C-alpha positions as CSV (number, residue, x, y, z in Angstrom):
1,M,80.0,171.0,119.6
2,K,78.6,170.5,123.1
3,K,75.7,168.3,121.6
4,A,78.3,166.2,119.7
5,L,80.3,165.5,122.7
6,L,77.2,164.6,124.7
7,A,76.1,162.1,122.0
8,A,79.5,160.7,121.9
9,S,79.6,160.2,125.5
10,L,76.1,158.6,125.5
11,L,77.3,156.2,122.8
12,T,80.4,155.3,124.8
13,I,78.3,154.5,127.8
14,G,76.0,152.5,125.6
15,V,78.8,150.2,124.1
16,A,80.5,149.9,127.8
17,A,77.0,148.7,129.2
18,H,76.7,146.3,126.2
19,A,80.3,144.9,126.8
20,Q,79.3,144.3,130.4
21,S,76.3,142.2,129.5
22,S,76.0,139.0,127.8
23,V,73.3,136.6,126.3
24,T,74.1,133.2,124.9
25,L,71.9,131.0,122.9
26,Y,73.2,127.2,123.4
27,G,71.9,123.9,122.7
28,R,72.8,120.1,121.8
29,L,71.1,117.9,119.4
30,D,71.3,114.0,120.1
31,A,70.1,111.5,117.4
32,G,70.8,107.9,116.7
33,L,69.5,104.3,115.7
34,E,68.8,101.7,118.8
35,A,68.6,97.9,118.9
36,M,67.0,96.0,121.9
37,W,66.5,92.5,122.6
38,G,64.3,91.3,125.7
39,V,61.5,93.9,124.7
40,P,58.1,92.6,126.3
41,T,55.4,91.5,123.9
42,G,52.1,89.6,124.0
43,T,49.7,89.5,126.9
44,G,48.0,86.8,128.7
45,A,44.7,86.5,130.7
46,N,45.9,88.7,133.4
47,G,47.1,91.4,130.9
48,Q,50.6,90.9,131.6
49,A,53.4,90.4,129.0
50,T,54.1,86.6,128.1
51,D,57.0,86.8,125.7
52,S,59.9,88.8,124.7
53,S,60.9,90.1,121.1
54,H,63.5,92.7,119.6
55,R,63.1,96.2,118.5
56,F,64.8,98.6,116.2
57,R,64.0,102.1,116.3
58,A,65.4,105.6,115.7
59,E,66.0,107.5,119.1
60,S,66.8,110.9,120.4
61,G,68.6,111.5,123.8
62,D,70.2,107.9,124.4
63,W,73.9,109.7,124.8
64,G,72.6,113.0,126.2
65,T,69.4,115.2,126.3
66,S,68.5,117.1,123.3
67,L,68.0,120.6,124.6
68,W,68.3,124.5,123.8
69,G,68.6,127.3,126.3
70,L,69.4,130.7,126.9
71,K,71.9,132.1,129.6
72,G,73.2,135.7,130.4
73,A,74.9,138.0,132.9
74,E,74.9,141.5,133.6
75,D,77.8,143.1,135.5
76,L,76.5,144.9,138.6
77,G,79.8,146.3,139.7
78,A,81.7,145.6,142.8
79,G,82.3,142.0,141.7
80,Y,78.7,141.1,141.3
81,K,76.7,139.8,138.4
82,A,73.1,139.4,137.7
83,V,72.5,136.1,135.9
84,F,69.9,134.0,134.5
85,Q,69.4,130.6,132.7
86,L,66.3,129.2,130.6
87,E,66.7,125.9,129.3
88,G,64.2,123.2,127.8
89,S,64.4,119.7,126.3
90,F,63.0,118.2,123.1
91,N,63.0,115.2,120.9
92,T,65.2,115.4,117.8
93,M,63.6,112.6,115.9
94,T,60.2,114.1,116.3
95,G,60.6,117.7,117.2
96,Q,58.3,117.5,120.1
97,G,58.7,119.8,122.9
98,P,60.6,121.5,124.0
99,G,60.0,120.3,127.6
100,N,57.8,117.6,129.0
101,N,56.3,120.1,131.5
102,G,56.7,123.5,130.0
103,L,59.0,125.6,127.6
104,F,61.7,125.5,130.1
105,N,61.6,122.3,131.9
106,R,65.0,122.0,133.0
107,W,66.2,125.6,134.1
108,A,64.3,128.7,134.7
109,T,66.6,130.6,137.1
110,V,67.4,134.1,137.9
111,G,69.9,135.3,140.6
112,V,73.2,137.1,141.7
113,A,76.6,135.6,141.3
114,S,80.0,136.8,142.7
115,D,83.5,135.3,142.3
116,Q,84.2,135.9,146.0
117,Y,81.1,134.9,147.7
118,G,79.4,132.4,145.2
119,T,75.9,132.2,143.4
120,L,72.4,132.4,144.7
121,L,69.8,131.3,142.3
122,L,65.8,131.3,142.4
123,G,63.6,129.0,140.1
124,R,63.5,125.7,138.5
125,E,66.7,123.8,138.1
126,L,67.8,120.2,137.6
127,Y,67.5,118.7,141.0
128,I,70.8,118.0,143.2
129,A,71.0,114.4,142.5
130,N,72.2,115.2,139.0
131,G,75.4,115.7,140.8
132,V,76.2,112.1,139.9
133,W,77.0,113.3,136.5
134,D,80.4,114.0,136.9
135,F,81.0,110.6,138.6
136,D,79.1,108.4,136.1
137,P,81.4,106.9,133.3
138,F,78.6,107.2,130.7
139,G,77.6,110.7,132.0
140,Q,74.0,109.6,132.8
141,S,73.1,108.5,129.4
142,N,70.0,106.4,129.0
143,W,71.7,103.3,130.0
144,S,73.7,104.1,133.2
145,S,73.3,105.3,136.6
146,A,69.7,106.5,136.3
147,S,68.4,103.1,134.8
148,L,68.4,100.8,137.9
149,V,67.1,103.5,140.3
150,R,64.3,104.1,137.6
151,G,65.0,107.8,137.0
152,R,65.7,108.8,140.7
153,N,69.0,110.3,139.7
154,W,67.8,112.8,137.0
155,P,64.6,114.8,137.8
156,Q,64.1,118.4,138.0
157,S,62.9,120.5,140.8
158,S,60.7,123.7,141.0
159,N,60.4,126.4,143.7
160,N,64.2,126.3,144.2
161,I,66.6,128.4,146.4
162,S,70.2,127.2,145.8
163,Y,73.7,128.3,146.5
164,Q,77.1,127.4,144.9
165,S,80.2,128.5,146.9
166,P,83.5,129.4,145.2
167,K,86.2,126.6,145.6
168,I,88.4,127.4,148.7
169,A,91.4,125.0,148.9
170,G,89.9,122.4,146.7
171,F,86.7,122.3,148.4
172,D,83.1,123.6,147.3
173,F,79.5,123.4,148.6
174,Y,76.3,123.5,146.7
175,G,73.0,123.4,148.5
176,Q,69.5,123.2,147.1
177,Y,66.1,123.7,148.7
178,A,62.8,123.4,147.1
179,L,59.2,124.6,148.5
180,S,56.2,122.6,148.1
181,N,54.3,125.6,147.9
182,A,51.4,123.9,150.0
183,T,49.8,124.9,153.0
184,N,51.6,121.9,154.5
185,W,55.4,122.5,154.5
186,N,56.2,119.1,153.1
187,G,53.2,118.8,150.7
188,N,49.5,117.8,151.2
189,G,48.3,117.1,147.7
190,T,47.3,120.6,146.8
191,T,50.7,121.1,144.7
192,P,52.2,118.9,142.2
193,Q,55.8,119.0,144.0
194,G,56.5,118.1,147.7
195,R,59.2,119.6,149.6
196,E,62.8,118.8,148.0
197,G,66.3,119.6,149.0
198,G,70.1,118.4,149.6
199,A,73.4,119.3,150.0
200,Q,76.8,118.7,148.1
201,I,80.3,118.8,149.0
202,T,83.2,118.3,146.6
203,Y,87.0,118.0,147.1
204,T,89.0,118.3,143.6
205,S,92.7,118.0,143.2
206,S,95.0,117.0,140.2
207,L,94.8,113.2,141.0
208,F,91.4,112.9,142.2
209,Q,88.0,114.2,143.0
210,V,85.5,113.1,145.8
211,R,81.8,114.2,146.1
212,G,79.1,113.5,148.9
213,I,75.5,114.2,148.4
214,Y,72.6,113.9,150.7
215,D,69.2,114.8,149.2
216,E,65.4,114.2,149.7
217,I,62.3,114.3,147.9
218,R,58.9,114.3,149.5
219,N,55.8,112.9,148.1
220,P,53.6,115.7,147.1
221,G,50.5,113.7,148.1
222,N,51.2,113.3,151.8
223,G,54.6,114.9,152.5
224,M,56.3,111.7,153.3
225,L,59.5,110.0,151.9
226,G,57.5,107.2,150.1
227,G,53.8,106.8,149.6
228,A,51.1,104.3,148.4
229,Y,51.7,102.2,145.3
230,N,49.4,101.7,142.4
231,A,49.5,98.0,142.3
232,L,49.1,97.6,138.4
233,N,51.9,100.0,137.2
234,G,53.9,101.3,140.3
235,G,52.1,104.4,141.0
236,T,50.7,107.6,139.2
237,A,53.3,109.8,137.9
238,N,53.5,113.5,138.9
239,P,55.0,116.6,136.8
240,D,58.2,116.5,138.4
241,N,59.0,112.8,139.0
242,S,57.6,110.8,136.1
243,N,59.5,107.4,136.5
244,G,57.6,105.8,138.9
245,N,56.5,106.2,142.7
246,G,57.5,104.9,146.1
247,V,61.3,104.7,146.7
248,Y,62.2,105.5,143.1
249,A,60.6,109.0,143.6
250,Y,60.2,109.7,147.1
251,S,63.0,109.0,149.1
252,R,66.3,110.0,150.9
253,E,69.5,109.4,148.8
254,Y,73.1,109.2,150.3
255,S,75.9,109.3,147.7
256,A,79.5,108.9,147.9
257,M,81.4,109.1,144.8
258,V,85.1,109.4,143.5
259,N,87.0,110.0,140.5
260,V,90.7,109.2,139.9
261,F,92.9,110.7,137.2
262,L,95.7,108.5,135.9
263,G,96.9,110.3,132.7
264,Q,95.0,108.9,129.8
265,F,92.6,107.0,132.2
266,K,89.8,108.1,134.5
267,I,88.5,105.7,137.1
268,Q,85.1,106.3,138.6
269,G,83.2,104.6,141.3
270,A,80.1,105.3,143.5
271,Y,77.7,104.0,146.2
272,Q,74.1,105.2,146.9
273,A,71.8,104.2,149.7
274,I,68.1,105.1,148.9
275,R,65.8,104.9,151.8
276,S,62.0,105.7,152.2
277,S,59.6,105.8,155.2
278,G,55.8,105.6,155.6
279,M,55.0,103.6,152.4
280,T,51.8,101.6,152.3
281,G,50.2,99.3,149.8
282,Q,53.4,97.7,148.3
283,L,53.1,94.3,146.9
284,P,56.0,91.6,146.8
285,G,58.7,93.1,144.8
286,Q,58.2,96.5,145.2
287,P,61.2,97.8,147.4
288,T,61.3,100.4,150.1
289,T,65.2,100.3,150.4
290,L,67.9,100.4,147.5
291,D,71.6,100.1,147.3
292,H,73.0,101.2,144.2
293,E,76.8,101.1,143.3
294,W,79.0,101.4,140.1
295,G,82.4,101.4,138.7
296,G,84.0,102.2,135.5
297,V,87.0,103.4,133.5
298,T,87.5,105.9,130.6
299,W,90.3,105.7,128.4
300,Q,91.2,108.7,126.2
301,A,93.1,106.8,123.6
302,T,93.5,110.1,121.6
303,P,92.5,113.7,121.9
304,A,89.2,112.7,119.9
305,A,88.7,109.1,120.9
306,A,87.3,107.8,124.1
307,L,86.4,104.3,125.1
308,I,84.6,103.4,128.2
309,A,83.5,100.4,130.2
310,A,81.4,100.4,133.2
311,V,79.3,98.1,135.7
312,Y,76.2,99.4,137.5
313,H,74.4,97.1,140.3
314,V,71.4,97.6,142.4
315,N,69.9,95.5,145.2
316,G,66.3,95.8,146.5
317,N,64.5,94.6,149.5
318,N,61.0,93.2,150.0
319,G,61.6,90.6,147.3
320,A,62.8,93.2,144.6
321,G,65.7,91.3,143.7
322,N,69.0,92.7,142.2
323,A,70.1,93.5,138.6
324,T,73.6,94.3,137.1
325,I,74.1,96.4,133.8
326,Y,77.2,95.6,132.0
327,T,78.2,98.3,129.2
328,V,81.0,99.3,127.0
329,G,81.1,102.2,124.5
330,G,82.8,105.3,123.3
331,S,82.8,108.5,121.4
332,Y,84.9,110.2,118.6
333,N,85.2,113.8,118.2
334,L,84.8,115.1,114.6
335,S,85.2,118.5,116.0
336,K,85.0,120.4,119.1
337,R,81.3,120.4,118.8
338,T,80.4,117.2,116.8
339,L,80.7,113.6,118.0
340,L,80.0,110.1,117.1
341,D,78.8,107.6,119.9
342,I,78.3,104.1,120.6
343,Q,77.2,102.1,123.4
344,V,76.6,98.3,124.0
345,A,74.9,97.2,127.0
346,T,73.0,94.3,128.8
347,V,71.0,94.1,132.2
348,Q,71.1,90.9,134.0
349,N,68.0,90.3,136.5
350,S,67.8,87.9,139.4
351,K,64.7,85.7,139.3
352,T,62.5,88.1,141.1
353,A,63.5,91.4,139.3
354,N,62.8,93.2,136.1
355,Y,65.0,96.3,135.6
356,G,65.3,97.4,132.1
357,L,68.1,99.3,130.2
358,N,65.9,102.4,130.3
359,A,64.9,104.1,133.3
360,N,61.4,102.7,133.3
361,N,58.6,103.0,135.8
362,F,58.2,100.1,138.3
363,G,55.9,97.5,137.4
364,D,54.8,94.9,134.8
365,A,56.5,94.6,131.6
366,T,53.5,95.2,129.5
367,A,53.0,98.7,131.0
368,T,56.5,99.7,131.6
369,D,58.8,98.2,128.7
370,N,60.6,96.3,131.4
371,P,61.7,92.9,130.4
372,L,60.0,89.7,131.8
373,V,60.7,89.0,135.5
374,G,64.0,87.3,135.9
375,H,65.0,87.8,132.1
376,S,67.9,90.0,130.7
377,Q,67.6,93.0,128.1
378,S,70.3,93.9,125.6
379,G,70.8,96.7,123.5
380,V,73.1,98.7,121.1
381,Y,72.8,102.2,120.3
382,A,75.0,104.5,117.6
383,G,74.4,108.1,117.0
384,I,75.7,111.6,116.5
385,Q,75.6,114.5,118.6
386,H,76.1,118.2,118.0
387,S,76.5,121.1,120.4
388,F,76.2,124.9,119.8
């Protein structure tokens, strides 16, 4: 009888422990068809593009990155939980991946969470600049807030220590600090990432939400907020900042953003000042500062259907010129997990600028898929997205 009671007790403890822990598999698949006009073609004697054409292709991730991941929590008692998250991206159209830089290129974190004291994490995360997502009308789709800053708003970051506070009187704080892991604190060319970090504060009410972010990304080669350009294609890529060099990858960023909630309508706006220092070797048209702003409105016409319109603008110094993206689109939810999406956009460049709809590297159109200098680029995308 005692053995039976002991077995029953152990079984009960096992069930209780299982109930206090959880592991969730999740993901998202995004795929569609894209048509684009103003795509560079042909090369002249200097190897630069000389003409433009159109392109029709199958695409993955225009509306949102295709990804999969695991996350879990274990109850430690006294209001504390051990938490982890593993997440990698992949291309739905080719099956390539997951991850450009490893199996879990987006998230690989472990830490401790408390409803009272907040969450402390260690590992690889989306960089704090991704905090613009909540204030971008198109949610950082391929043609939105990252395009005109050539990917500066959506990198990942390794070697992180991060803290997310609980919400107190409508305010919450998030901080992130990433070590270079080099013998020089800021980076000296011996590691693929320089020192990175930032802080974010948000106030949320039923009528509006405001957020401020300060962040900086150091050049891993010299630890500076900038760096030497490669004159042909805007600089060599590194594993954590593949969208160009200079101010677009290594810089300070100051962001102020707002959401306003008006029934079926959400109005969003933002301003970003992006600044570098210590840059050398830049040619005319290669900026050291950027001023970036956007605004837009989302109309939730029905519980399933949303219509979106937005404008994004950037202005760079050193002859970089300015560019504006005008875009409209929307989504229709077939279910809680599946939606159809569409986006139509055009980018208009000043006579010295060549920003594209995609977050291409800085440089000549032939090497980067940017439009010809002073030319526009337009596109339409329609697809389907499923989350699980």
